N, CA and C atoms as an extended XYZ file, in Angstrom:
594
Properties=species:S:1:pos:R:3:atomname:S:1:resname:S:1:resid:I:1 pbc="F F F"
N       115.273     -128.135     -124.645 N   UNK     1
C       115.174     -129.684     -124.693 CA  UNK     1
C       116.273     -129.655     -123.287 C   UNK     1
N       115.796     -130.882     -122.163 N   UNK     2
C       116.970     -131.101     -121.497 CA  UNK     2
C       118.031     -131.732     -121.635 C   UNK     2
N       118.903     -132.221     -120.478 N   UNK     3
C       120.011     -133.020     -120.914 CA  UNK     3
C       119.518     -134.722     -121.260 C   UNK     3
N       118.361     -134.956     -120.747 N   UNK     4
C       118.055     -136.454     -120.860 CA  UNK     4
C       117.327     -136.193     -122.553 C   UNK     4
N       116.734     -135.415     -122.603 N   UNK     5
C       116.070     -135.224     -124.245 CA  UNK     5
C       116.969     -135.341     -125.214 C   UNK     5
N       118.123     -134.386     -124.881 N   UNK     6
C       119.267     -134.410     -125.749 CA  UNK     6
C       120.227     -135.631     -126.212 C   UNK     6
N       120.270     -136.341     -124.874 N   UNK     7
C       120.977     -137.495     -124.739 CA  UNK     7
C       120.212     -138.741     -125.696 C   UNK     7
N       119.043     -138.732     -125.363 N   UNK     8
C       118.050     -139.299     -125.908 CA  UNK     8
C       117.926     -139.092     -127.697 C   UNK     8
N       118.050     -138.024     -127.800 N   UNK     9
C       117.865     -137.528     -129.519 CA  UNK     9
C       119.309     -138.240     -130.156 C   UNK     9
N       120.673     -137.445     -129.351 N   UNK    10
C       121.394     -138.359     -129.685 CA  UNK    10
C       121.639     -139.865     -130.209 C   UNK    10
N       121.382     -140.539     -129.296 N   UNK    11
C       121.374     -141.599     -129.137 CA  UNK    11
C       120.573     -142.625     -130.341 C   UNK    11
N       119.279     -141.900     -130.557 N   UNK    12
C       118.574     -142.019     -132.074 CA  UNK    12
C       119.129     -141.611     -132.968 C   UNK    12
N       119.832     -140.533     -133.311 N   UNK    13
C       120.804     -140.117     -134.331 CA  UNK    13
C       121.726     -141.022     -134.807 C   UNK    13
N       122.513     -141.863     -133.815 N   UNK    14
C       123.795     -142.636     -133.845 CA  UNK    14
C       123.328     -143.966     -133.904 C   UNK    14
N       121.476     -144.424     -133.820 N   UNK    15
C       121.461     -145.611     -134.102 CA  UNK    15
C       121.003     -145.685     -135.709 C   UNK    15
N       120.804     -144.639     -136.522 N   UNK    16
C       120.633     -144.203     -138.107 CA  UNK    16
C       121.541     -144.903     -138.873 C   UNK    16
N       121.204     -145.005     -139.801 N   UNK    17
C       122.524     -145.337     -141.238 CA  UNK    17
C       122.986     -144.057     -141.552 C   UNK    17
N       122.468     -142.959     -141.042 N   UNK    18
C       123.259     -141.278     -141.688 CA  UNK    18
C       124.712     -141.497     -141.142 C   UNK    18
N       125.338     -140.875     -142.269 N   UNK    19
C       126.610     -140.828     -141.943 CA  UNK    19
C       127.069     -139.634     -141.129 C   UNK    19
N       128.331     -139.938     -140.168 N   UNK    20
C       128.726     -138.711     -139.178 CA  UNK    20
C       129.432     -138.231     -139.789 C   UNK    20
N       129.490     -137.077     -140.043 N   UNK    21
C       130.392     -136.246     -140.301 CA  UNK    21
C       131.766     -135.865     -139.297 C   UNK    21
N       132.848     -136.136     -139.717 N   UNK    22
C       134.087     -135.877     -138.510 CA  UNK    22
C       134.158     -134.437     -137.909 C   UNK    22
N       134.407     -133.994     -136.876 N   UNK    23
C       134.695     -132.611     -136.932 CA  UNK    23
C       136.277     -132.429     -137.186 C   UNK    23
N       136.529     -131.113     -137.418 N   UNK    24
C       138.066     -130.852     -138.005 CA  UNK    24
C       138.559     -130.979     -136.976 C   UNK    24
N       140.078     -131.196     -137.277 N   UNK    25
C       141.389     -131.552     -136.349 CA  UNK    25
C       141.393     -130.443     -135.903 C   UNK    25
N       142.174     -130.066     -134.551 N   UNK    26
C       142.212     -128.873     -133.737 CA  UNK    26
C       143.493     -128.839     -134.660 C   UNK    26
N       144.076     -127.223     -134.689 N   UNK    27
C       145.404     -126.815     -134.916 CA  UNK    27
C       146.285     -127.280     -133.751 C   UNK    27
N       147.343     -127.816     -134.342 N   UNK    28
C       148.470     -128.403     -133.302 CA  UNK    28
C       149.255     -127.527     -133.167 C   UNK    28
N       149.901     -127.221     -131.501 N   UNK    29
C       150.927     -126.265     -131.576 CA  UNK    29
C       151.598     -126.617     -130.359 C   UNK    29
N       152.672     -126.170     -130.263 N   UNK    30
C       153.515     -126.384     -128.734 CA  UNK    30
C       153.072     -124.773     -127.846 C   UNK    30
N       153.043     -125.728     -126.729 N   UNK    31
C       152.706     -124.676     -125.470 CA  UNK    31
C       153.874     -123.529     -125.032 C   UNK    31
N       153.838     -122.347     -125.113 N   UNK    32
C       154.672     -121.685     -124.788 CA  UNK    32
C       154.775     -121.983     -123.328 C   UNK    32
N       155.822     -121.246     -123.040 N   UNK    33
C       156.327     -121.119     -121.728 CA  UNK    33
C       155.445     -120.206     -120.852 C   UNK    33
N       155.112     -119.234     -121.131 N   UNK    34
C       154.033     -118.209     -120.576 CA  UNK    34
C       152.496     -119.114     -120.425 C   UNK    34
N       152.497     -119.746     -121.503 N   UNK    35
C       150.854     -120.445     -121.180 CA  UNK    35
C       151.137     -121.939     -119.893 C   UNK    35
N       152.109     -121.929     -119.538 N   UNK    36
C       152.206     -123.106     -118.700 CA  UNK    36
C       151.383     -122.856     -117.723 C   UNK    36
N       150.730     -124.175     -117.003 N   UNK    37
C       149.592     -123.842     -115.953 CA  UNK    37
C       150.787     -123.833     -114.610 C   UNK    37
N       150.361     -122.939     -113.579 N   UNK    38
C       150.948     -122.886     -112.637 CA  UNK    38
C       150.973     -123.936     -111.773 C   UNK    38
N       150.958     -124.855     -111.766 N   UNK    39
C       151.167     -126.372     -111.078 CA  UNK    39
C       152.494     -127.106     -110.842 C   UNK    39
N       153.084     -127.207     -109.659 N   UNK    40
C       154.261     -127.734     -109.243 CA  UNK    40
C       154.352     -129.033     -109.584 C   UNK    40
N       155.289     -129.707     -110.143 N   UNK    41
C       154.905     -131.034     -110.771 CA  UNK    41
C       155.164     -132.039     -109.427 C   UNK    41
N       155.830     -131.351     -108.293 N   UNK    42
C       156.072     -132.966     -107.076 CA  UNK    42
C       154.085     -132.838     -106.405 C   UNK    42
N       153.685     -131.557     -106.808 N   UNK    43
C       152.092     -131.338     -106.190 CA  UNK    43
C       151.170     -132.432     -107.273 C   UNK    43
N       151.728     -132.238     -108.602 N   UNK    44
C       150.712     -132.522     -109.049 CA  UNK    44
C       150.798     -134.386     -109.117 C   UNK    44
N       151.920     -134.708     -108.987 N   UNK    45
C       152.356     -136.086     -108.624 CA  UNK    45
C       151.624     -136.815     -107.449 C   UNK    45
N       151.796     -135.791     -106.519 N   UNK    46
C       150.821     -135.613     -105.313 CA  UNK    46
C       149.965     -136.150     -105.379 C   UNK    46
N       149.158     -135.191     -105.474 N   UNK    47
C       147.544     -134.971     -105.885 CA  UNK    47
C       146.885     -136.397     -106.764 C   UNK    47
N       148.040     -136.611     -108.171 N   UNK    48
C       147.127     -137.737     -109.019 CA  UNK    48
C       147.438     -138.654     -108.402 C   UNK    48
N       148.525     -138.789     -107.439 N   UNK    49
C       148.642     -140.486     -106.596 CA  UNK    49
C       147.646     -140.615     -105.950 C   UNK    49
N       146.573     -140.075     -105.964 N   UNK    50
C       145.322     -140.385     -104.989 CA  UNK    50
C       144.666     -141.298     -105.694 C   UNK    50
N       144.537     -141.357     -107.035 N   UNK    51
C       143.835     -142.018     -107.990 CA  UNK    51
C       144.303     -143.334     -108.267 C   UNK    51
N       144.027     -144.439     -107.482 N   UNK    52
C       144.325     -145.623     -107.493 CA  UNK    52
C       144.209     -146.308     -109.149 C   UNK    52
N       145.110     -147.165     -109.481 N   UNK    53
C       145.373     -147.566     -110.822 CA  UNK    53
C       145.629     -148.976     -111.089 C   UNK    53
N       144.837     -150.001     -111.671 N   UNK    54
C       145.629     -151.188     -111.894 CA  UNK    54
C       146.800     -151.546     -112.639 C   UNK    54
N       147.927     -152.248     -112.454 N   UNK    55
C       149.005     -152.346     -112.811 CA  UNK    55
C       149.059     -153.368     -113.942 C   UNK    55
N       150.066     -152.811     -115.069 N   UNK    56
C       149.940     -154.048     -116.260 CA  UNK    56
C       151.558     -154.186     -116.685 C   UNK    56
N       151.765     -155.095     -117.884 N   UNK    57
C       153.486     -155.051     -118.196 CA  UNK    57
C       152.764     -155.147     -119.428 C   UNK    57
N       153.492     -154.366     -120.261 N   UNK    58
C       153.131     -154.466     -121.695 CA  UNK    58
C       154.033     -154.820     -122.451 C   UNK    58
N       153.908     -155.854     -123.324 N   UNK    59
C       155.283     -156.674     -124.163 CA  UNK    59
C       155.270     -156.476     -125.857 C   UNK    59
N       156.395     -157.276     -125.657 N   UNK    60
C       156.219     -156.954     -127.438 CA  UNK    60
C       157.475     -157.889     -127.889 C   UNK    60
N       156.789     -158.262     -129.164 N   UNK    61
C       157.829     -159.507     -129.523 CA  UNK    61
C       159.298     -159.175     -130.067 C   UNK    61
N       160.090     -160.018     -129.981 N   UNK    62
C       161.192     -159.662     -131.031 CA  UNK    62
C       161.371     -159.272     -132.283 C   UNK    62
N       161.616     -158.423     -132.683 N   UNK    63
C       161.648     -158.179     -133.959 CA  UNK    63
C       163.134     -158.361     -134.815 C   UNK    63
N       162.073     -159.048     -136.139 N   UNK    64
C       163.223     -160.186     -137.023 CA  UNK    64
C       164.177     -159.096     -137.258 C   UNK    64
N       165.365     -159.142     -137.567 N   UNK    65
C       166.655     -158.926     -138.258 CA  UNK    65
C       167.348     -158.021     -137.085 C   UNK    65
N       166.724     -158.195     -135.923 N   UNK    66
C       167.434     -157.410     -134.505 CA  UNK    66
C       168.125     -158.495     -133.680 C   UNK    66
N       169.177     -158.542     -132.891 N   UNK    67
C       169.848     -159.206     -132.244 CA  UNK    67
C       169.486     -158.948     -130.850 C   UNK    67
N       168.079     -158.685     -130.730 N   UNK    68
C       167.497     -158.726     -129.475 CA  UNK    68
C       166.375     -159.635     -128.610 C   UNK    68
N       165.699     -160.127     -127.717 N   UNK    69
C       164.716     -160.562     -126.925 CA  UNK    69
C       163.429     -159.701     -127.452 C   UNK    69
N       162.612     -160.253     -126.451 N   UNK    70
C       161.592     -159.131     -126.353 CA  UNK    70
C       161.507     -158.151     -125.495 C   UNK    70
N       160.512     -157.245     -125.898 N   UNK    71
C       160.386     -156.047     -125.114 CA  UNK    71
C       159.483     -155.930     -124.172 C   UNK    71
N       159.838     -155.421     -123.148 N   UNK    72
C       158.514     -154.765     -121.752 CA  UNK    72
C       158.830     -154.040     -120.603 C   UNK    72
N       157.940     -153.405     -120.382 N   UNK    73
C       157.825     -152.380     -119.495 CA  UNK    73
C       156.498     -152.697     -118.748 C   UNK    73
N       156.659     -151.766     -117.049 N   UNK    74
C       155.643     -152.203     -116.463 CA  UNK    74
C       154.720     -150.589     -116.589 C   UNK    74
N       153.416     -150.816     -116.625 N   UNK    75
C       152.385     -149.324     -117.148 CA  UNK    75
C       151.440     -149.652     -116.675 C   UNK    75
N       151.217     -148.598     -115.827 N   UNK    76
C       149.978     -148.489     -115.082 CA  UNK    76
C       149.173     -147.227     -115.211 C   UNK    76
N       149.382     -146.791     -116.578 N   UNK    77
C       148.605     -145.884     -117.535 CA  UNK    77
C       147.885     -146.641     -118.613 C   UNK    77
N       146.893     -147.736     -118.512 N   UNK    78
C       146.186     -148.799     -119.558 CA  UNK    78
C       144.751     -148.663     -119.142 C   UNK    78
N       144.368     -148.518     -120.277 N   UNK    79
C       142.471     -148.033     -120.161 CA  UNK    79
C       141.671     -148.644     -121.306 C   UNK    79
N       140.575     -149.173     -121.224 N   UNK    80
C       139.914     -149.716     -122.423 CA  UNK    80
C       139.539     -148.202     -122.971 C   UNK    80
N       139.312     -148.118     -124.226 N   UNK    81
C       138.953     -146.769     -124.861 CA  UNK    81
C       138.096     -146.966     -125.887 C   UNK    81
N       137.424     -148.325     -126.512 N   UNK    82
C       136.316     -148.349     -127.278 CA  UNK    82
C       135.628     -149.824     -127.657 C   UNK    82
N       134.751     -149.938     -127.679 N   UNK    83
C       133.874     -151.472     -127.564 CA  UNK    83
C       133.775     -151.714     -129.412 C   UNK    83
N       133.397     -150.457     -130.093 N   UNK    84
C       133.287     -150.986     -131.551 CA  UNK    84
C       133.837     -149.872     -132.598 C   UNK    84
N       135.258     -149.886     -132.991 N   UNK    85
C       136.177     -151.127     -132.929 CA  UNK    85
C       136.781     -151.646     -131.411 C   UNK    85
N       137.318     -152.688     -131.028 N   UNK    86
C       137.649     -152.666     -129.842 CA  UNK    86
C       139.139     -152.403     -129.786 C   UNK    86
N       139.115     -151.304     -128.880 N   UNK    87
C       140.142     -150.221     -128.968 CA  UNK    87
C       141.056     -150.555     -127.303 C   UNK    87
N       142.003     -150.301     -127.125 N   UNK    88
C       142.872     -149.923     -125.779 CA  UNK    88
C       143.831     -148.880     -125.965 C   UNK    88
N       144.317     -148.377     -124.791 N   UNK    89
C       145.384     -147.414     -124.681 CA  UNK    89
C       145.883     -147.667     -123.748 C   UNK    89
N       147.552     -147.393     -124.012 N   UNK    90
C       148.129     -146.994     -122.798 CA  UNK    90
C       149.220     -145.575     -123.346 C   UNK    90
N       149.668     -145.306     -122.451 N   UNK    91
C       150.425     -143.792     -122.251 CA  UNK    91
C       152.180     -144.300     -122.017 C   UNK    91
N       152.973     -143.885     -122.720 N   UNK    92
C       154.397     -144.049     -122.332 CA  UNK    92
C       155.439     -143.280     -122.502 C   UNK    92
N       156.435     -142.624     -121.549 N   UNK    93
C       157.261     -141.775     -121.749 CA  UNK    93
C       157.813     -141.496     -122.981 C   UNK    93
N       158.104     -140.145     -123.539 N   UNK    94
C       158.755     -139.887     -124.789 CA  UNK    94
C       160.015     -140.498     -124.480 C   UNK    94
N       160.885     -140.643     -123.262 N   UNK    95
C       162.280     -140.975     -123.214 CA  UNK    95
C       162.146     -142.327     -122.911 C   UNK    95
N       161.034     -143.182     -122.926 N   UNK    96
C       161.235     -144.617     -122.816 CA  UNK    96
C       162.251     -145.206     -123.881 C   UNK    96
N       163.475     -146.584     -123.664 N   UNK    97
C       163.864     -146.747     -124.296 CA  UNK    97
C       163.570     -148.410     -124.868 C   UNK    97
N       162.292     -148.282     -124.154 N   UNK    98
C       161.881     -149.608     -124.331 CA  UNK    98
C       160.654     -149.481     -125.864 C   UNK    98
N       160.225     -148.348     -125.450 N   UNK    99
C       158.892     -148.077     -126.673 CA  UNK    99
C       159.318     -148.358     -127.854 C   UNK    99
N       160.459     -147.313     -128.400 N   UNK   100
C       160.915     -147.740     -129.426 CA  UNK   100
C       160.908     -149.284     -130.086 C   UNK   100
N       160.998     -150.262     -129.375 N   UNK   101
C       161.450     -151.455     -129.778 CA  UNK   101
C       160.035     -152.208     -130.107 C   UNK   101
N       158.962     -151.607     -129.146 N   UNK   102
C       157.307     -151.928     -129.448 CA  UNK   102
C       156.789     -151.502     -130.623 C   UNK   102
N       157.154     -149.849     -130.787 N   UNK   103
C       156.902     -149.348     -132.551 CA  UNK   103
C       157.307     -150.365     -133.430 C   UNK   103
N       158.585     -150.705     -132.995 N   UNK   104
C       159.442     -151.318     -134.393 CA  UNK   104
C       158.519     -152.899     -134.741 C   UNK   104
N       157.620     -153.108     -133.329 N   UNK   105
C       157.560     -154.502     -133.523 CA  UNK   105
C       155.776     -154.521     -134.115 C   UNK   105
N       155.073     -153.371     -133.947 N   UNK   106
C       154.030     -152.772     -134.611 CA  UNK   106
C       152.791     -153.602     -133.418 C   UNK   106
N       153.118     -154.455     -132.795 N   UNK   107
C       151.814     -155.047     -131.695 CA  UNK   107
C       152.494     -155.063     -130.586 C   UNK   107
N       151.628     -155.658     -129.352 N   UNK   108
C       151.901     -155.203     -128.185 CA  UNK   108
C       151.184     -156.531     -127.652 C   UNK   108
N       151.211     -156.921     -126.503 N   UNK   109
C       150.294     -157.751     -125.164 CA  UNK   109
C       150.317     -156.881     -124.197 C   UNK   109
N       148.649     -156.487     -123.652 N   UNK   110
C       149.062     -156.065     -122.229 CA  UNK   110
C       148.782     -157.225     -121.146 C   UNK   110
N       149.494     -157.425     -120.004 N   UNK   111
C       149.570     -158.537     -119.110 CA  UNK   111
C       148.861     -157.805     -118.035 C   UNK   111
N       147.561     -158.095     -117.234 N   UNK   112
C       147.277     -157.535     -116.123 CA  UNK   112
C       147.507     -158.186     -114.974 C   UNK   112
N       148.318     -157.530     -114.281 N   UNK   113
C       148.823     -158.206     -112.993 CA  UNK   113
C       148.049     -158.770     -111.873 C   UNK   113
N       148.128     -159.461     -111.152 N   UNK   114
C       147.234     -160.193     -109.734 CA  UNK   114
C       147.981     -159.245     -109.080 C   UNK   114
N       147.624     -159.248     -107.617 N   UNK   115
C       148.286     -158.679     -106.559 CA  UNK   115
C       149.204     -159.369     -105.836 C   UNK   115
N       149.702     -160.490     -106.215 N   UNK   116
C       150.926     -161.218     -106.076 CA  UNK   116
C       152.207     -161.134     -107.005 C   UNK   116
N       151.495     -160.026     -107.894 N   UNK   117
C       152.801     -159.829     -108.768 CA  UNK   117
C       153.697     -158.744     -108.600 C   UNK   117
N       153.756     -158.150     -107.566 N   UNK   118
C       154.524     -157.008     -107.275 CA  UNK   118
C       156.116     -156.658     -107.752 C   UNK   118
N       156.721     -157.988     -107.418 N   UNK   119
C       158.297     -158.407     -107.387 CA  UNK   119
C       158.215     -158.071     -109.153 C   UNK   119
N       156.970     -159.014     -109.355 N   UNK   120
C       157.652     -159.218     -111.285 CA  UNK   120
C       157.407     -157.511     -111.688 C   UNK   120
N       156.635     -156.873     -111.221 N   UNK   121
C       156.416     -155.606     -111.782 CA  UNK   121
C       157.477     -154.490     -111.732 C   UNK   121
N       158.088     -154.671     -110.472 N   UNK   122
C       159.587     -153.819     -109.873 CA  UNK   122
C       160.527     -154.718     -111.088 C   UNK   122
N       160.192     -155.700     -111.354 N   UNK   123
C       161.520     -155.784     -112.452 CA  UNK   123
C       161.305     -155.722     -114.104 C   UNK   123
N       160.086     -155.153     -114.178 N   UNK   124
C       159.753     -154.500     -115.566 CA  UNK   124
C       160.226     -153.273     -115.476 C   UNK   124
N       160.156     -152.722     -114.442 N   UNK   125
C       160.210     -151.610     -113.999 CA  UNK   125
C       161.518     -150.801     -114.073 C   UNK   125
N       162.863     -151.627     -114.261 N   UNK   126
C       164.229     -151.600     -114.248 CA  UNK   126
C       164.679     -151.413     -115.436 C   UNK   126
N       165.385     -150.434     -115.650 N   UNK   127
C       166.098     -150.515     -116.975 CA  UNK   127
C       167.518     -151.043     -116.479 C   UNK   127
N       168.030     -151.508     -118.154 N   UNK   128
C       169.444     -151.907     -118.559 CA  UNK   128
C       169.525     -153.680     -117.623 C   UNK   128
N       167.952     -154.216     -117.873 N   UNK   129
C       168.251     -155.485     -117.112 CA  UNK   129
C       167.312     -156.721     -117.962 C   UNK   129
N       168.046     -157.685     -118.275 N   UNK   130
C       167.227     -158.648     -118.796 CA  UNK   130
C       165.934     -159.112     -118.014 C   UNK   130
N       165.044     -158.437     -118.701 N   UNK   131
C       163.844     -158.291     -117.518 CA  UNK   131
C       162.698     -159.449     -117.904 C   UNK   131
N       163.120     -160.418     -118.990 N   UNK   132
C       162.781     -161.944     -118.980 CA  UNK   132
C       163.171     -163.228     -118.729 C   UNK   132
N       164.481     -162.503     -117.978 N   UNK   133
C       165.102     -163.642     -117.375 CA  UNK   133
C       164.507     -164.201     -116.011 C   UNK   133
N       164.034     -165.824     -116.007 N   UNK   134
C       163.638     -166.737     -115.401 CA  UNK   134
C       162.091     -166.006     -115.218 C   UNK   134
N       161.634     -165.578     -116.184 N   UNK   135
C       160.152     -165.052     -116.258 CA  UNK   135
C       159.346     -166.146     -117.369 C   UNK   135
N       158.157     -166.639     -117.070 N   UNK   136
C       157.375     -167.798     -117.462 CA  UNK   136
C       156.524     -167.369     -118.499 C   UNK   136
N       156.542     -167.540     -119.675 N   UNK   137
C       155.866     -166.886     -120.338 CA  UNK   137
C       155.404     -167.832     -121.753 C   UNK   137
N       154.429     -167.324     -122.406 N   UNK   138
C       154.593     -167.983     -123.927 CA  UNK   138
C       153.814     -167.016     -124.689 C   UNK   138
N       153.856     -167.286     -126.504 N   UNK   139
C       153.763     -166.163     -127.476 CA  UNK   139
C       151.866     -165.876     -127.094 C   UNK   139
N       151.689     -164.969     -127.072 N   UNK   140
C       150.253     -164.440     -127.185 CA  UNK   140
C       149.650     -164.754     -128.983 C   UNK   140
N       148.621     -164.944     -128.960 N   UNK   141
C       148.426     -165.874     -130.309 CA  UNK   141
C       148.439     -165.111     -131.447 C   UNK   141
N       148.275     -164.135     -131.796 N   UNK   142
C       148.065     -162.908     -132.792 CA  UNK   142
C       149.443     -162.667     -133.079 C   UNK   142
N       149.648     -161.864     -132.281 N   UNK   143
C       151.274     -160.840     -132.338 CA  UNK   143
C       152.650     -161.426     -131.797 C   UNK   143
N       152.689     -162.616     -131.016 N   UNK   144
C       153.555     -163.519     -130.453 CA  UNK   144
C       153.902     -162.748     -129.485 C   UNK   144
N       153.755     -162.008     -128.686 N   UNK   145
C       154.359     -161.113     -127.681 CA  UNK   145
C       154.160     -161.860     -126.392 C   UNK   145
N       155.067     -161.819     -125.478 N   UNK   146
C       154.732     -162.297     -124.557 CA  UNK   146
C       153.708     -162.383     -123.724 C   UNK   146
N       152.960     -163.159     -123.098 N   UNK   147
C       152.167     -163.529     -122.532 CA  UNK   147
C       152.530     -164.275     -121.126 C   UNK   147
N       152.603     -163.207     -120.187 N   UNK   148
C       153.452     -163.724     -118.680 CA  UNK   148
C       152.422     -164.545     -118.303 C   UNK   148
N       152.909     -165.670     -117.386 N   UNK   149
C       152.062     -166.528     -116.768 CA  UNK   149
C       151.828     -165.748     -115.429 C   UNK   149
N       150.642     -166.392     -115.038 N   UNK   150
C       150.083     -165.989     -113.415 CA  UNK   150
C       149.419     -164.534     -113.677 C   UNK   150
N       149.276     -163.833     -114.663 N   UNK   151
C       148.274     -163.096     -114.843 CA  UNK   151
C       146.842     -162.793     -114.996 C   UNK   151
N       145.955     -161.942     -114.390 N   UNK   152
C       144.504     -161.981     -114.159 CA  UNK   152
C       144.154     -161.927     -115.900 C   UNK   152
N       144.606     -160.926     -116.699 N   UNK   153
C       144.284     -160.864     -117.671 CA  UNK   153
C       145.029     -160.564     -119.060 C   UNK   153
N       145.008     -161.256     -120.828 N   UNK   154
C       145.912     -160.444     -121.329 CA  UNK   154
C       145.167     -160.070     -122.604 C   UNK   154
N       145.733     -159.040     -123.594 N   UNK   155
C       144.960     -158.323     -124.213 CA  UNK   155
C       146.090     -158.406     -125.525 C   UNK   155
N       145.714     -159.127     -126.437 N   UNK   156
C       146.830     -159.008     -127.672 CA  UNK   156
C       146.592     -158.121     -128.707 C   UNK   156
N       147.346     -156.857     -128.999 N   UNK   157
C       146.970     -156.071     -129.758 CA  UNK   157
C       147.798     -155.680     -131.043 C   UNK   157
N       147.140     -154.994     -131.881 N   UNK   158
C       148.013     -154.129     -132.948 CA  UNK   158
C       148.342     -152.897     -132.724 C   UNK   158
N       149.102     -152.106     -132.863 N   UNK   159
C       149.546     -150.583     -132.947 CA  UNK   159
C       148.346     -150.377     -134.121 C   UNK   159
N       147.407     -149.392     -133.545 N   UNK   160
C       146.117     -148.490     -134.297 CA  UNK   160
C       146.257     -147.104     -134.727 C   UNK   160
N       147.373     -146.646     -133.486 N   UNK   161
C       147.110     -144.879     -133.772 CA  UNK   161
C       148.487     -144.755     -132.787 C   UNK   161
N       149.149     -143.600     -132.628 N   UNK   162
C       150.107     -143.031     -131.748 CA  UNK   162
C       149.555     -141.263     -131.602 C   UNK   162
N       149.570     -140.807     -130.298 N   UNK   163
C       149.338     -139.289     -130.284 CA  UNK   163
C       150.251     -138.741     -129.397 C   UNK   163
N       150.529     -137.588     -129.809 N   UNK   164
C       151.481     -136.975     -128.300 CA  UNK   164
C       150.751     -136.469     -127.269 C   UNK   164
N       151.032     -136.563     -126.057 N   UNK   165
C       150.466     -136.237     -125.238 CA  UNK   165
C       151.612     -135.638     -123.856 C   UNK   165
N       151.685     -134.394     -124.422 N   UNK   166
C       152.851     -133.438     -123.040 CA  UNK   166
C       154.132     -134.394     -123.452 C   UNK   166
N       154.877     -134.772     -122.244 N   UNK   167
C       155.907     -135.498     -122.209 CA  UNK   167
C       155.610     -137.294     -122.304 C   UNK   167
N       154.487     -137.325     -122.592 N   UNK   168
C       154.367     -139.124     -123.015 CA  UNK   168
C       153.626     -139.126     -124.240 C   UNK   168
N       153.696     -140.408     -124.994 N   UNK   169
C       152.641     -140.829     -126.202 CA  UNK   169
C       151.285     -141.215     -125.413 C   UNK   169
N       150.346     -141.267     -126.146 N   UNK   170
C       149.364     -141.953     -126.285 CA  UNK   170
C       149.123     -142.988     -127.487 C   UNK   170
N       149.024     -144.622     -126.816 N   UNK   171
C       149.435     -145.429     -128.225 CA  UNK   171
C       148.033     -146.309     -127.914 C   UNK   171
N       147.670     -146.483     -129.068 N   UNK   172
C       145.588     -147.097     -129.009 CA  UNK   172
C       146.276     -147.961     -129.628 C   UNK   172
N       145.924     -149.372     -129.365 N   UNK   173
C       145.674     -150.647     -129.699 CA  UNK   173
C       144.557     -151.258     -130.247 C   UNK   173
N       144.676     -151.730     -131.188 N   UNK   174
C       143.401     -152.695     -131.628 CA  UNK   174
C       143.585     -153.669     -131.465 C   UNK   174
N       142.574     -154.472     -130.835 N   UNK   175
C       142.488     -155.972     -129.820 CA  UNK   175
C       142.241     -156.822     -130.887 C   UNK   175
N       143.268     -157.956     -130.763 N   UNK   176
C       142.890     -158.745     -131.826 CA  UNK   176
C       142.482     -160.097     -131.094 C   UNK   176
N       143.021     -160.274     -130.116 N   UNK   177
C       142.518     -161.369     -129.331 CA  UNK   177
C       142.922     -161.080     -127.425 C   UNK   177
N       142.430     -162.036     -126.798 N   UNK   178
C       142.064     -161.794     -125.291 CA  UNK   178
C       141.722     -162.679     -124.119 C   UNK   178
N       142.044     -162.953     -123.423 N   UNK   179
C       141.399     -163.501     -122.542 CA  UNK   179
C       141.657     -163.972     -120.999 C   UNK   179
N       141.310     -164.181     -120.533 N   UNK   180
C       141.479     -164.190     -118.567 CA  UNK   180
C       142.056     -165.558     -118.245 C   UNK   180
N       142.780     -165.515     -116.916 N   UNK   181
C       143.176     -166.696     -116.335 CA  UNK   181
C       142.284     -167.698     -115.683 C   UNK   181
N       142.464     -168.905     -115.610 N   UNK   182
C       141.172     -169.323     -115.094 CA  UNK   182
C       141.030     -169.193     -113.655 C   UNK   182
N       141.804     -168.745     -112.633 N   UNK   183
C       141.945     -168.645     -111.383 CA  UNK   183
C       141.529     -166.796     -111.462 C   UNK   183
N       141.388     -166.396     -112.421 N   UNK   184
C       140.681     -164.870     -112.356 CA  UNK   184
C       139.797     -164.909     -110.916 C   UNK   184
N       138.380     -165.280     -111.341 N   UNK   185
C       137.769     -164.915     -110.086 CA  UNK   185
C       138.227     -165.119     -108.965 C   UNK   185
N       138.892     -165.791     -108.478 N   UNK   186
C       139.422     -165.744     -107.175 CA  UNK   186
C       141.102     -164.408     -106.608 C   UNK   186
N       141.432     -164.160     -107.483 N   UNK   187
C       142.709     -163.113     -107.499 CA  UNK   187
C       142.217     -161.869     -107.439 C   UNK   187
N       143.069     -161.421     -106.676 N   UNK   188
C       143.159     -159.644     -106.478 CA  UNK   188
C       143.805     -158.947     -107.538 C   UNK   188
N       143.617     -157.953     -108.017 N   UNK   189
C       144.531     -157.116     -109.087 CA  UNK   189
C       145.356     -156.400     -108.388 C   UNK   189
N       146.691     -156.406     -109.072 N   UNK   190
C       147.979     -155.498     -108.732 CA  UNK   190
C       147.401     -153.478     -108.712 C   UNK   190
N       147.385     -153.184     -107.450 N   UNK   191
C       146.985     -151.472     -107.387 CA  UNK   191
C       148.075     -150.903     -107.284 C   UNK   191
N       148.259     -149.561     -107.704 N   UNK   192
C       149.023     -148.956     -107.479 CA  UNK   192
C       148.545     -147.496     -106.457 C   UNK   192
N       148.900     -146.946     -105.710 N   UNK   193
C       147.889     -145.913     -104.835 CA  UNK   193
C       149.082     -145.413     -103.860 C   UNK   193
N       149.100     -143.506     -103.961 N   UNK   194
C       149.695     -143.128     -103.639 CA  UNK   194
C       151.428     -143.692     -103.265 C   UNK   194
N       152.277     -144.361     -104.432 N   UNK   195
C       153.707     -144.834     -104.510 CA  UNK   195
C       153.874     -145.929     -104.031 C   UNK   195
N       152.913     -146.510     -103.628 N   UNK   196
C       153.001     -148.337     -103.356 CA  UNK   196
C       151.888     -148.647     -103.924 C   UNK   196
N       152.097     -150.023     -103.858 N   UNK   197
C       151.291     -151.230     -104.250 CA  UNK   197
C       150.286     -151.394     -103.118 C   UNK   197
N       148.961     -151.520     -103.443 N   UNK   198
C       148.001     -152.365     -102.839 CA  UNK   198
C       147.787     -153.818     -102.967 C   UNK   198
């Protein structure tokens, strides 16, 4: 049976009511120093920078009992993940000071930036500042996380799972609500490529 035949058989199988047995989880362990791939970090960054990505701002509502406002950070490592159930994912550095606040909130909103929002992205990429000062926003309908004005789209999520990935965490969110801007058809997205916005 060729590749096309195997793919067709898999689709037929998945469309039946048979339960699908989960695969066993792989054994997780730390990578030893002698197992690390001989790839220079600067070269890794340079080559991967050839892949243009969209830019988002991930926000979370203020946590009750904490004397702080909402949280947010600029994120280019965002992706759709699953249609059924509706899942998205973003990656965040383990050393991020914003991530623990999002984790405590248990929910987040992904704001997809337009080409005109480069300055807003830079403001949310900075540390130790009030990122929401002067930024027009309203609460997302389910989480209450800030939904920023002027974005192309927003995705309101509950944290579904968190996985480790080297020096980053892979955060999976279950989509509770989403929408686009009325002007979304005419606006271009903010893209990041080779260290600069396009």
